[in-house]
All heavy atoms as TSV, in Angstrom:
chain	resi	resn	atom	element	x	y	z
A	1	MET	N	N	7.809	61.860	-7.552
A	1	MET	CA	C	8.145	62.238	-8.888
A	1	MET	C	C	7.355	61.356	-9.848
A	1	MET	O	O	7.222	60.164	-9.645
A	1	MET	CB	C	9.642	62.062	-9.084
A	1	MET	CG	C	10.117	62.589	-10.357
A	1	MET	SD	S	11.835	62.977	-10.133
A	1	MET	CE	C	12.119	63.610	-11.687
A	2	THR	N	N	6.883	61.886	-10.928
A	2	THR	CA	C	6.055	61.178	-11.896
A	2	THR	C	C	6.931	60.556	-12.974
A	2	THR	O	O	7.837	61.197	-13.497
A	2	THR	CB	C	5.062	62.169	-12.549
A	2	THR	OG1	O	4.349	62.831	-11.527
A	2	THR	CG2	C	4.135	61.442	-13.465
A	3	THR	N	N	6.601	59.268	-13.306
A	3	THR	CA	C	7.334	58.587	-14.377
A	3	THR	C	C	6.490	58.633	-15.640
A	3	THR	O	O	5.320	58.257	-15.630
A	3	THR	CB	C	7.610	57.123	-14.002
A	3	THR	OG1	O	8.315	57.109	-12.765
A	3	THR	CG2	C	8.414	56.427	-15.068
A	4	ILE	N	N	7.043	59.046	-16.731
A	4	ILE	CA	C	6.341	59.128	-18.008
A	4	ILE	C	C	6.951	58.076	-18.932
A	4	ILE	O	O	8.160	58.051	-19.139
A	4	ILE	CB	C	6.479	60.528	-18.626
A	4	ILE	CG1	C	5.852	61.547	-17.693
A	4	ILE	CG2	C	5.839	60.560	-20.001
A	4	ILE	CD1	C	6.074	62.968	-18.120
A	5	VAL	N	N	6.071	57.218	-19.467
A	5	VAL	CA	C	6.524	56.174	-20.394
A	5	VAL	C	C	6.004	56.542	-21.772
A	5	VAL	O	O	4.797	56.626	-22.000
A	5	VAL	CB	C	6.004	54.788	-19.969
A	5	VAL	CG1	C	6.419	53.730	-20.981
A	5	VAL	CG2	C	6.490	54.443	-18.586
A	6	ASN	N	N	6.898	56.793	-22.653
A	6	ASN	CA	C	6.530	57.080	-24.039
A	6	ASN	C	C	6.701	55.806	-24.855
A	6	ASN	O	O	7.802	55.426	-25.223
A	6	ASN	CB	C	7.421	58.193	-24.622
A	6	ASN	CG	C	7.135	59.528	-23.983
A	6	ASN	OD1	O	6.009	59.776	-23.581
A	6	ASN	ND2	N	8.152	60.367	-23.865
A	7	SER	N	N	5.578	55.099	-25.124
A	7	SER	CA	C	5.659	53.875	-25.915
A	7	SER	C	C	5.409	54.225	-27.383
A	7	SER	O	O	4.560	55.050	-27.693
A	7	SER	CB	C	4.642	52.845	-25.428
A	7	SER	OG	O	3.354	53.397	-25.471
A	8	PRO	N	N	6.126	53.584	-28.264
A	8	PRO	CA	C	5.950	53.893	-29.682
A	8	PRO	C	C	4.606	53.384	-30.191
A	8	PRO	O	O	4.047	52.417	-29.677
A	8	PRO	CB	C	7.115	53.182	-30.355
A	8	PRO	CG	C	7.482	52.097	-29.423
A	8	PRO	CD	C	7.155	52.592	-28.054
A	9	THR	N	N	4.088	54.020	-31.195
A	9	THR	CA	C	2.824	53.585	-31.797
A	9	THR	C	C	3.052	52.293	-32.565
A	9	THR	O	O	4.161	52.035	-33.041
A	9	THR	CB	C	2.278	54.667	-32.734
A	9	THR	OG1	O	3.251	54.910	-33.745
A	9	THR	CG2	C	1.975	55.945	-31.998
A	10	PRO	N	N	2.022	51.478	-32.704
A	10	PRO	CA	C	2.188	50.233	-33.463
A	10	PRO	C	C	2.584	50.522	-34.909
A	10	PRO	O	O	2.095	51.470	-35.524
A	10	PRO	CB	C	0.820	49.572	-33.399
A	10	PRO	CG	C	0.072	50.263	-32.325
A	10	PRO	CD	C	0.699	51.595	-32.132
A	11	ALA	N	N	3.442	49.672	-35.442
A	11	ALA	CA	C	3.938	49.883	-36.800
A	11	ALA	C	C	2.878	49.553	-37.838
A	11	ALA	O	O	2.779	50.206	-38.865
A	11	ALA	CB	C	5.178	49.042	-37.032
A	12	ALA	N	N	2.073	48.517	-37.594
A	12	ALA	CA	C	1.064	48.101	-38.570
A	12	ALA	C	C	-0.306	48.168	-37.909
A	12	ALA	O	O	-0.528	47.618	-36.840
A	12	ALA	CB	C	1.344	46.695	-39.064
A	13	ASP	N	N	-1.212	48.816	-38.567
A	13	ASP	CA	C	-2.586	48.901	-38.069
A	13	ASP	C	C	-3.477	48.188	-39.073
A	13	ASP	O	O	-3.974	48.778	-40.022
A	13	ASP	CB	C	-2.998	50.369	-37.911
A	13	ASP	CG	C	-4.363	50.507	-37.246
A	13	ASP	OD1	O	-4.762	49.560	-36.558
A	13	ASP	OD2	O	-4.995	51.556	-37.427
A	14	ASN	N	N	-3.650	46.850	-38.863
A	14	ASN	CA	C	-4.387	46.064	-39.853
A	14	ASN	C	C	-5.891	46.093	-39.614
A	14	ASN	O	O	-6.643	45.649	-40.444
A	14	ASN	CB	C	-3.872	44.627	-39.900
A	14	ASN	CG	C	-3.960	43.945	-38.562
A	14	ASN	OD1	O	-4.508	44.479	-37.606
A	14	ASN	ND2	N	-3.409	42.744	-38.485
A	15	SER	N	N	-6.349	46.554	-38.518
A	15	SER	CA	C	-7.770	46.736	-38.163
A	15	SER	C	C	-8.643	45.504	-38.437
A	15	SER	O	O	-9.771	45.623	-38.853
A	15	SER	CB	C	-8.336	47.963	-38.889
A	15	SER	OG	O	-8.404	47.726	-40.287
A	16	GLY	N	N	-8.112	44.303	-38.254
A	16	GLY	CA	C	-8.919	43.088	-38.345
A	16	GLY	C	C	-9.154	42.590	-39.752
A	16	GLY	O	O	-10.085	41.814	-39.978
A	17	SER	N	N	-8.364	43.004	-40.715
A	17	SER	CA	C	-8.587	42.546	-42.092
A	17	SER	C	C	-8.257	41.059	-42.241
A	17	SER	O	O	-8.864	40.368	-43.057
A	17	SER	CB	C	-7.771	43.379	-43.080
A	17	SER	OG	O	-6.391	43.232	-42.830
A	18	GLY	N	N	-7.317	40.542	-41.468
A	18	GLY	CA	C	-6.999	39.114	-41.517
A	18	GLY	C	C	-8.158	38.263	-41.047
A	18	GLY	O	O	-8.438	37.205	-41.611
A	19	PHE	N	N	-8.856	38.735	-40.024
A	19	PHE	CA	C	-10.029	38.019	-39.532
A	19	PHE	C	C	-11.120	37.991	-40.591
A	19	PHE	O	O	-11.760	36.956	-40.820
A	19	PHE	CB	C	-10.540	38.689	-38.251
A	19	PHE	CG	C	-11.767	38.047	-37.690
A	19	PHE	CD1	C	-11.683	36.833	-37.030
A	19	PHE	CD2	C	-12.995	38.652	-37.814
A	19	PHE	CE1	C	-12.817	36.235	-36.502
A	19	PHE	CE2	C	-14.133	38.068	-37.301
A	19	PHE	CZ	C	-14.032	36.856	-36.643
A	20	LEU	N	N	-11.335	39.096	-41.273
A	20	LEU	CA	C	-12.350	39.181	-42.321
A	20	LEU	C	C	-12.011	38.248	-43.474
A	20	LEU	O	O	-12.886	37.533	-43.984
A	20	LEU	CB	C	-12.487	40.621	-42.825
A	20	LEU	CG	C	-13.503	40.848	-43.929
A	20	LEU	CD1	C	-14.902	40.533	-43.424
A	20	LEU	CD2	C	-13.416	42.268	-44.429
A	21	ILE	N	N	-10.755	38.199	-43.860
A	21	ILE	CA	C	-10.342	37.297	-44.942
A	21	ILE	C	C	-10.530	35.841	-44.510
A	21	ILE	O	O	-10.998	35.008	-45.290
A	21	ILE	CB	C	-8.878	37.585	-45.348
A	21	ILE	CG1	C	-8.795	38.950	-46.028
A	21	ILE	CG2	C	-8.332	36.495	-46.257
A	21	ILE	CD1	C	-7.387	39.419	-46.298
A	22	GLY	N	N	-10.219	35.519	-43.277
A	22	GLY	CA	C	-10.418	34.157	-42.775
A	22	GLY	C	C	-11.870	33.746	-42.772
A	22	GLY	O	O	-12.212	32.623	-43.145
A	23	VAL	N	N	-12.748	34.652	-42.380
A	23	VAL	CA	C	-14.183	34.343	-42.383
A	23	VAL	C	C	-14.668	34.128	-43.807
A	23	VAL	O	O	-15.442	33.199	-44.083
A	23	VAL	CB	C	-14.972	35.470	-41.674
A	23	VAL	CG1	C	-16.458	35.333	-41.926
A	23	VAL	CG2	C	-14.681	35.465	-40.189
A	24	LEU	N	N	-14.212	34.953	-44.737
A	24	LEU	CA	C	-14.632	34.793	-46.131
A	24	LEU	C	C	-14.135	33.481	-46.726
A	24	LEU	O	O	-14.854	32.816	-47.479
A	24	LEU	CB	C	-14.143	35.979	-46.967
A	24	LEU	CG	C	-14.820	37.316	-46.679
A	24	LEU	CD1	C	-14.174	38.420	-47.497
A	24	LEU	CD2	C	-16.307	37.239	-46.946
A	25	VAL	N	N	-12.929	33.063	-46.365
A	25	VAL	CA	C	-12.405	31.790	-46.850
A	25	VAL	C	C	-13.216	30.631	-46.282
A	25	VAL	O	O	-13.560	29.684	-47.000
A	25	VAL	CB	C	-10.903	31.653	-46.492
A	25	VAL	CG1	C	-10.409	30.233	-46.701
A	25	VAL	CG2	C	-10.080	32.619	-47.316
A	26	LEU	N	N	-13.565	30.691	-45.003
A	26	LEU	CA	C	-14.376	29.623	-44.404
A	26	LEU	C	C	-15.763	29.551	-45.024
A	26	LEU	O	O	-16.287	28.458	-45.265
A	26	LEU	CB	C	-14.481	29.831	-42.893
A	26	LEU	CG	C	-13.226	29.490	-42.094
A	26	LEU	CD1	C	-13.434	29.818	-40.620
A	26	LEU	CD2	C	-12.863	28.043	-42.261
A	27	VAL	N	N	-16.371	30.703	-45.299
A	27	VAL	CA	C	-17.684	30.702	-45.954
A	27	VAL	C	C	-17.564	30.103	-47.351
A	27	VAL	O	O	-18.417	29.318	-47.783
A	27	VAL	CB	C	-18.262	32.136	-45.981
A	27	VAL	CG1	C	-19.459	32.224	-46.897
A	27	VAL	CG2	C	-18.638	32.582	-44.579
A	28	GLY	N	N	-16.505	30.449	-48.070
A	28	GLY	CA	C	-16.297	29.885	-49.404
A	28	GLY	C	C	-16.123	28.380	-49.376
A	28	GLY	O	O	-16.680	27.661	-50.206
A	29	LEU	N	N	-15.348	27.877	-48.420
A	29	LEU	CA	C	-15.180	26.425	-48.296
A	29	LEU	C	C	-16.489	25.735	-47.935
A	29	LEU	O	O	-16.774	24.635	-48.412
A	29	LEU	CB	C	-14.104	26.112	-47.259
A	29	LEU	CG	C	-12.669	26.420	-47.671
A	29	LEU	CD1	C	-11.723	26.180	-46.497
A	29	LEU	CD2	C	-12.259	25.614	-48.864
A	30	GLY	N	N	-17.278	26.375	-47.107
A	30	GLY	CA	C	-18.589	25.812	-46.764
A	30	GLY	C	C	-19.494	25.735	-47.974
A	30	GLY	O	O	-20.196	24.730	-48.181
A	31	LEU	N	N	-19.494	26.767	-48.786
A	31	LEU	CA	C	-20.326	26.756	-50.000
A	31	LEU	C	C	-19.840	25.687	-50.984
A	31	LEU	O	O	-20.671	25.017	-51.621
A	31	LEU	CB	C	-20.304	28.130	-50.656
A	31	LEU	CG	C	-21.062	29.232	-49.903
A	31	LEU	CD1	C	-20.863	30.575	-50.587
A	31	LEU	CD2	C	-22.530	28.899	-49.802
A	32	LEU	N	N	-18.534	25.513	-51.109
A	32	LEU	CA	C	-18.024	24.454	-51.979
A	32	LEU	C	C	-18.437	23.075	-51.490
A	32	LEU	O	O	-18.776	22.191	-52.283
A	32	LEU	CB	C	-16.497	24.542	-52.076
A	32	LEU	CG	C	-15.945	25.659	-52.953
A	32	LEU	CD1	C	-14.433	25.709	-52.846
A	32	LEU	CD2	C	-16.366	25.467	-54.389
A	33	PHE	N	N	-18.413	22.882	-50.179
A	33	PHE	CA	C	-18.841	21.592	-49.627
A	33	PHE	C	C	-20.310	21.343	-49.905
A	33	PHE	O	O	-20.702	20.238	-50.283
A	33	PHE	CB	C	-18.569	21.532	-48.122
A	33	PHE	CG	C	-19.086	20.274	-47.487
A	33	PHE	CD1	C	-18.430	19.080	-47.674
A	33	PHE	CD2	C	-20.235	20.291	-46.714
A	33	PHE	CE1	C	-18.901	17.906	-47.094
A	33	PHE	CE2	C	-20.715	19.131	-46.142
A	33	PHE	CZ	C	-20.050	17.942	-46.335
A	34	VAL	N	N	-21.138	22.364	-49.741
A	34	VAL	CA	C	-22.576	22.191	-49.983
A	34	VAL	C	C	-22.827	21.917	-51.456
A	34	VAL	O	O	-23.660	21.081	-51.805
A	34	VAL	CB	C	-23.356	23.442	-49.504
A	34	VAL	CG1	C	-24.779	23.432	-49.997
A	34	VAL	CG2	C	-23.322	23.522	-47.990
A	35	TYR	N	N	-22.103	22.595	-52.345
A	35	TYR	CA	C	-22.360	22.468	-53.775
A	35	TYR	C	C	-21.825	21.151	-54.343
A	35	TYR	O	O	-22.473	20.528	-55.175
A	35	TYR	CB	C	-21.731	23.653	-54.520
A	35	TYR	CG	C	-22.112	23.718	-55.972
A	35	TYR	CD1	C	-23.385	24.121	-56.356
A	35	TYR	CD2	C	-21.207	23.369	-56.958
A	35	TYR	CE1	C	-23.732	24.180	-57.692
A	35	TYR	CE2	C	-21.554	23.429	-58.292
A	35	TYR	CZ	C	-22.813	23.832	-58.662
A	35	TYR	OH	O	-23.162	23.880	-59.970
A	36	PHE	N	N	-20.626	20.734	-53.919
A	36	PHE	CA	C	-20.018	19.526	-54.473
A	36	PHE	C	C	-20.078	18.330	-53.525
A	36	PHE	O	O	-20.284	17.203	-53.961
A	36	PHE	CB	C	-18.541	19.779	-54.821
A	36	PHE	CG	C	-18.352	20.722	-55.972
A	36	PHE	CD1	C	-17.816	21.976	-55.762
A	36	PHE	CD2	C	-18.699	20.360	-57.253
A	36	PHE	CE1	C	-17.626	22.851	-56.812
A	36	PHE	CE2	C	-18.520	21.225	-58.313
A	36	PHE	CZ	C	-17.986	22.481	-58.096
A	37	GLY	N	N	-19.884	18.550	-52.236
A	37	GLY	CA	C	-19.748	17.444	-51.290
A	37	GLY	C	C	-21.041	16.729	-50.990
A	37	GLY	O	O	-21.096	15.498	-51.001
A	38	LEU	N	N	-22.094	17.468	-50.715
A	38	LEU	CA	C	-23.358	16.821	-50.362
A	38	LEU	C	C	-23.935	15.985	-51.503
A	38	LEU	O	O	-24.379	14.858	-51.258
A	38	LEU	CB	C	-24.366	17.865	-49.879
A	38	LEU	CG	C	-24.055	18.490	-48.511
A	38	LEU	CD1	C	-25.116	19.505	-48.147
A	38	LEU	CD2	C	-23.920	17.446	-47.444
A	39	PRO	N	N	-23.958	16.454	-52.754
A	39	PRO	CA	C	-24.446	15.565	-53.823
A	39	PRO	C	C	-23.571	14.323	-54.003
A	39	PRO	O	O	-24.081	13.242	-54.297
A	39	PRO	CB	C	-24.392	16.450	-55.068
A	39	PRO	CG	C	-24.499	17.824	-54.557
A	39	PRO	CD	C	-23.780	17.816	-53.244
A	40	ALA	N	N	-22.265	14.453	-53.806
A	40	ALA	CA	C	-21.389	13.281	-53.930
A	40	ALA	C	C	-21.687	12.267	-52.833
A	40	ALA	O	O	-21.711	11.062	-53.077
A	40	ALA	CB	C	-19.926	13.715	-53.879
A	41	ILE	N	N	-21.916	12.740	-51.625
A	41	ILE	CA	C	-22.247	11.829	-50.519
A	41	ILE	C	C	-23.599	11.176	-50.764
A	41	ILE	O	O	-23.794	9.989	-50.502
A	41	ILE	CB	C	-22.228	12.600	-49.180
A	41	ILE	CG1	C	-20.798	13.020	-48.849
A	41	ILE	CG2	C	-22.806	11.751	-48.052
A	41	ILE	CD1	C	-20.703	13.951	-47.658
A	42	ARG	N	N	-24.547	11.933	-51.301
A	42	ARG	CA	C	-25.877	11.388	-51.560
A	42	ARG	C	C	-25.825	10.328	-52.653
A	42	ARG	O	O	-26.563	9.356	-52.626
A	42	ARG	CB	C	-26.817	12.526	-51.959
A	42	ARG	CG	C	-28.265	12.134	-51.943
A	42	ARG	CD	C	-29.166	13.318	-52.189
A	42	ARG	NE	N	-29.017	14.288	-51.104
A	42	ARG	CZ	C	-28.980	15.600	-51.290
A	42	ARG	NH1	N	-29.084	16.105	-52.491
A	42	ARG	NH2	N	-28.864	16.417	-50.263
A	43	ARG	N	N	-24.944	10.489	-53.655
A	43	ARG	CA	C	-24.843	9.527	-54.747
A	43	ARG	C	C	-24.191	8.224	-54.327
A	43	ARG	O	O	-24.340	7.219	-55.012
A	43	ARG	CB	C	-24.029	10.130	-55.896
A	43	ARG	CG	C	-24.888	10.736	-56.969
A	43	ARG	CD	C	-24.052	11.239	-58.120
A	43	ARG	NE	N	-23.708	12.637	-57.839
A	43	ARG	CZ	C	-22.490	13.136	-57.869
A	43	ARG	NH1	N	-21.474	12.403	-58.194
A	43	ARG	NH2	N	-22.267	14.397	-57.578
A	44	MET	N	N	-23.449	8.220	-53.243
A	44	MET	CA	C	-22.742	7.012	-52.822
A	44	MET	C	C	-23.710	5.890	-52.481
A	44	MET	O	O	-23.473	4.744	-52.815
A	44	MET	CB	C	-21.837	7.310	-51.630
A	44	MET	CG	C	-20.598	8.064	-51.999
A	44	MET	SD	S	-19.618	8.573	-50.596
A	44	MET	CE	C	-19.397	7.070	-49.697
A	45	GLY	N	N	-24.811	6.179	-51.843
A	45	GLY	CA	C	-25.800	5.162	-51.515
A	45	GLY	C	C	-25.326	4.235	-50.411
A	45	GLY	O	O	-24.224	4.358	-49.891
A	46	PRO	N	N	-26.158	3.277	-50.070
A	46	PRO	CA	C	-25.791	2.344	-49.000
A	46	PRO	C	C	-24.735	1.342	-49.481
A	46	PRO	O	O	-24.640	1.017	-50.659
A	46	PRO	CB	C	-27.105	1.642	-48.670
A	46	PRO	CG	C	-27.900	1.733	-49.923
A	46	PRO	CD	C	-27.504	3.039	-50.571
A	47	ILE	N	N	-23.967	0.848	-48.548
A	47	ILE	CA	C	-22.936	-0.146	-48.847
A	47	ILE	C	C	-23.594	-1.518	-48.834
A	47	ILE	O	O	-24.320	-1.869	-47.895
A	47	ILE	CB	C	-21.807	-0.071	-47.806
A	47	ILE	CG1	C	-21.153	1.303	-47.860
A	47	ILE	CG2	C	-20.784	-1.169	-48.045
A	47	ILE	CD1	C	-20.157	1.530	-46.746
A	48	GLU	N	N	-23.360	-2.288	-49.901
A	48	GLU	CA	C	-23.946	-3.625	-49.984
A	48	GLU	C	C	-22.910	-4.666	-49.571
A	48	GLU	O	O	-21.815	-4.715	-50.130
A	48	GLU	CB	C	-24.410	-3.898	-51.412
A	48	GLU	CG	C	-25.542	-3.002	-51.859
A	48	GLU	CD	C	-25.984	-3.296	-53.273
A	48	GLU	OE1	O	-25.652	-4.386	-53.787
A	48	GLU	OE2	O	-26.656	-2.441	-53.841
A	49	VAL	N	N	-23.272	-5.491	-48.610
A	49	VAL	CA	C	-22.395	-6.555	-48.140
A	49	VAL	C	C	-23.105	-7.871	-48.394
A	49	VAL	O	O	-24.207	-8.106	-47.893
A	49	VAL	CB	C	-22.075	-6.394	-46.632
A	49	VAL	CG1	C	-21.208	-7.541	-46.148
A	49	VAL	CG2	C	-21.422	-5.067	-46.378
A	50	ASN	N	N	-22.507	-8.737	-49.205
A	50	ASN	CA	C	-23.100	-10.035	-49.523
A	50	ASN	C	C	-22.445	-11.106	-48.664
A	50	ASN	O	O	-21.292	-11.476	-48.877
A	50	ASN	CB	C	-22.912	-10.361	-51.008
A	50	ASN	CG	C	-23.680	-9.402	-51.891
A	50	ASN	OD1	O	-24.745	-8.942	-51.513
A	50	ASN	ND2	N	-23.141	-9.093	-53.060
A	51	VAL	N	N	-23.184	-11.604	-47.697
A	51	VAL	CA	C	-22.704	-12.670	-46.827
A	51	VAL	C	C	-23.440	-13.941	-47.224
A	51	VAL	O	O	-24.673	-13.982	-47.182
A	51	VAL	CB	C	-22.970	-12.329	-45.341
A	51	VAL	CG1	C	-22.513	-13.476	-44.451
A	51	VAL	CG2	C	-22.288	-11.042	-44.967
A	52	PRO	N	N	-22.723	-14.984	-47.638
A	52	PRO	CA	C	-23.417	-16.212	-48.046
A	52	PRO	C	C	-24.118	-16.863	-46.853
A	52	PRO	O	O	-23.621	-16.862	-45.733
A	52	PRO	CB	C	-22.295	-17.108	-48.585
A	52	PRO	CG	C	-21.049	-16.568	-47.988
A	52	PRO	CD	C	-21.279	-15.101	-47.766
A	53	ALA	N	N	-25.293	-17.393	-47.129
A	53	ALA	CA	C	-26.075	-18.041	-46.075
A	53	ALA	C	C	-25.449	-19.390	-45.718
A	53	ALA	O	O	-24.869	-20.072	-46.567
A	53	ALA	CB	C	-27.512	-18.242	-46.539
A	54	ALA	N	N	-25.564	-19.760	-44.470
A	54	ALA	CA	C	-25.035	-21.045	-44.013
A	54	ALA	C	C	-25.910	-22.176	-44.549
A	54	ALA	O	O	-27.135	-22.070	-44.598
A	54	ALA	CB	C	-25.010	-21.093	-42.502
A	55	GLN	N	N	-25.271	-23.273	-44.971
A	55	GLN	CA	C	-26.007	-24.427	-45.483
A	55	GLN	C	C	-26.045	-25.508	-44.412
A	55	GLN	O	O	-25.018	-26.010	-43.978
A	55	GLN	CB	C	-25.337	-24.963	-46.745
A	55	GLN	CG	C	-25.398	-23.973	-47.888
A	55	GLN	CD	C	-24.735	-24.526	-49.133
A	55	GLN	OE1	O	-24.143	-25.604	-49.120
A	55	GLN	NE2	N	-24.830	-23.785	-50.215
A	56	ILE	N	N	-27.250	-25.846	-43.994
A	56	ILE	CA	C	-27.445	-26.859	-42.956
A	56	ILE	C	C	-28.248	-27.993	-43.565
A	56	ILE	O	O	-29.327	-27.769	-44.123
A	56	ILE	CB	C	-28.192	-26.270	-41.740
A	56	ILE	CG1	C	-27.399	-25.102	-41.162
A	56	ILE	CG2	C	-28.442	-27.332	-40.687
A	56	ILE	CD1	C	-28.128	-24.342	-40.092
A	57	ASN	N	N	-27.721	-29.210	-43.459
A	57	ASN	CA	C	-28.421	-30.387	-43.982
A	57	ASN	C	C	-29.297	-30.978	-42.885
A	57	ASN	O	O	-28.798	-31.456	-41.868
A	57	ASN	CB	C	-27.407	-31.437	-44.478
A	57	ASN	CG	C	-26.605	-30.904	-45.651
A	57	ASN	OD1	O	-27.125	-30.133	-46.445
A	57	ASN	ND2	N	-25.343	-31.303	-45.744
A	58	VAL	N	N	-30.607	-30.953	-43.101
A	58	VAL	CA	C	-31.561	-31.509	-42.144
A	58	VAL	C	C	-32.211	-32.720	-42.801
A	58	VAL	O	O	-32.788	-32.611	-43.889
A	58	VAL	CB	C	-32.637	-30.463	-41.762
A	58	VAL	CG1	C	-33.644	-31.054	-40.789
A	58	VAL	CG2	C	-31.988	-29.223	-41.189
A	59	PRO	N	N	-32.154	-33.917	-42.138
A	59	PRO	CA	C	-32.783	-35.109	-42.740
A	59	PRO	C	C	-34.308	-34.987	-42.734
A	59	PRO	O	O	-34.895	-34.297	-41.912
A	59	PRO	CB	C	-32.309	-36.258	-41.846
A	59	PRO	CG	C	-31.889	-35.616	-40.577
A	59	PRO	CD	C	-31.464	-34.222	-40.911
A	60	ASP	N	N	-34.925	-35.683	-43.714
A	60	ASP	CA	C	-36.383	-35.643	-43.821
A	60	ASP	C	C	-37.059	-36.398	-42.674
A	60	ASP	O	O	-38.109	-35.982	-42.183
A	60	ASP	CB	C	-36.835	-36.251	-45.155
A	60	ASP	CG	C	-36.397	-35.389	-46.332
A	60	ASP	OD1	O	-36.192	-34.168	-46.121
A	60	ASP	OD2	O	-36.278	-35.920	-47.444
A	61	LYS	N	N	-36.488	-37.528	-42.263
A	61	LYS	CA	C	-37.082	-38.327	-41.193
A	61	LYS	C	C	-36.073	-38.483	-40.076
A	61	LYS	O	O	-34.900	-38.722	-40.322
A	61	LYS	CB	C	-37.458	-39.719	-41.708
A	61	LYS	CG	C	-38.700	-39.739	-42.560
A	61	LYS	CD	C	-38.949	-41.125	-43.100
A	61	LYS	CE	C	-39.765	-41.914	-42.117
A	61	LYS	NZ	N	-40.106	-43.269	-42.630
A	62	ILE	N	N	-36.567	-38.355	-38.852
A	62	ILE	CA	C	-35.725	-38.561	-37.680
A	62	ILE	C	C	-36.389	-39.644	-36.836
A	62	ILE	O	O	-37.561	-39.526	-36.471
A	62	ILE	CB	C	-35.573	-37.267	-36.860
A	62	ILE	CG1	C	-34.893	-36.187	-37.718
A	62	ILE	CG2	C	-34.770	-37.512	-35.600
A	62	ILE	CD1	C	-34.836	-34.856	-37.056
A	63	ASP	N	N	-35.651	-40.713	-36.529
A	63	ASP	CA	C	-36.184	-41.826	-35.734
A	63	ASP	C	C	-35.931	-41.527	-34.256
A	63	ASP	O	O	-34.792	-41.479	-33.814
A	63	ASP	CB	C	-35.504	-43.137	-36.143
A	63	ASP	CG	C	-36.145	-44.331	-35.468
A	63	ASP	OD1	O	-37.249	-44.153	-34.896
A	63	ASP	OD2	O	-35.532	-45.413	-35.505
A	64	VAL	N	N	-37.028	-41.265	-33.535
A	64	VAL	CA	C	-36.900	-40.961	-32.125
A	64	VAL	C	C	-37.148	-42.189	-31.232
A	64	VAL	O	O	-37.046	-42.081	-30.021
A	64	VAL	CB	C	-37.857	-39.811	-31.725
A	64	VAL	CG1	C	-37.423	-38.522	-32.378
A	64	VAL	CG2	C	-39.277	-40.154	-32.045
A	65	ASN	N	N	-37.466	-43.301	-31.835
A	65	ASN	CA	C	-37.683	-44.540	-31.054
A	65	ASN	C	C	-36.340	-45.184	-30.815
A	65	ASN	O	O	-35.780	-45.857	-31.671
A	65	ASN	CB	C	-38.606	-45.510	-31.808
A	65	ASN	CG	C	-39.983	-44.904	-31.964
A	65	ASN	OD1	O	-40.461	-44.201	-31.072
A	65	ASN	ND2	N	-40.610	-45.148	-33.116
A	66	VAL	N	N	-35.810	-44.974	-29.626
A	66	VAL	CA	C	-34.510	-45.494	-29.283
A	66	VAL	C	C	-34.703	-46.799	-28.497
A	66	VAL	O	O	-35.440	-46.841	-27.532
A	66	VAL	CB	C	-33.717	-44.467	-28.442
A	66	VAL	CG1	C	-32.345	-45.010	-28.067
A	66	VAL	CG2	C	-33.590	-43.152	-29.199
A	67	GLN	N	N	-34.001	-47.833	-28.924
A	67	GLN	CA	C	-34.050	-49.118	-28.236
A	67	GLN	C	C	-32.962	-49.143	-27.164
A	67	GLN	O	O	-31.787	-48.961	-27.494
A	67	GLN	CB	C	-33.825	-50.272	-29.244
A	67	GLN	CG	C	-34.833	-50.339	-30.359
A	67	GLN	CD	C	-36.228	-50.650	-29.830
A	67	GLN	OE1	O	-36.399	-51.339	-28.817
A	67	GLN	NE2	N	-37.240	-50.139	-30.518
A	68	PRO	N	N	-33.347	-49.321	-25.906
A	68	PRO	CA	C	-32.306	-49.366	-24.867
A	68	PRO	C	C	-31.445	-50.621	-25.016
A	68	PRO	O	O	-31.924	-51.670	-25.398
A	68	PRO	CB	C	-33.115	-49.406	-23.566
A	68	PRO	CG	C	-34.473	-49.861	-23.937
A	68	PRO	CD	C	-34.676	-49.473	-25.368
A	69	ALA	N	N	-30.190	-50.483	-24.703
A	69	ALA	CA	C	-29.252	-51.623	-24.787
A	69	ALA	C	C	-29.499	-52.532	-23.608
A	69	ALA	O	O	-29.649	-52.100	-22.462
A	69	ALA	CB	C	-27.820	-51.101	-24.782
A	70	GLU	N	N	-29.526	-53.865	-23.853
A	70	GLU	CA	C	-29.768	-54.848	-22.783
A	70	GLU	C	C	-28.578	-55.694	-22.529
A	70	GLU	O	O	-27.733	-55.964	-23.244
A	70	GLU	CB	C	-30.960	-55.721	-23.148
A	70	GLU	CG	C	-32.221	-54.962	-23.197
A	70	GLU	CD	C	-33.395	-55.875	-23.553
A	70	GLU	OE1	O	-33.307	-57.078	-23.383
A	70	GLU	OE2	O	-34.391	-55.334	-23.994
């Protein structure tokens, strides 16, 4: 005996319009980033870090003639 299944038709047939809207939103966000984000990043420039140099006192004359203790 043959079984017949009558399934109801889908209630909403959106045909992928949500996907199209999502792609358009992503393209719009990408264009905003290119228009505003890249110039802002370019204007930031390099970070300057000022580290003070170490100060070492070196005498002008060094006596290398050592007298041995007797």
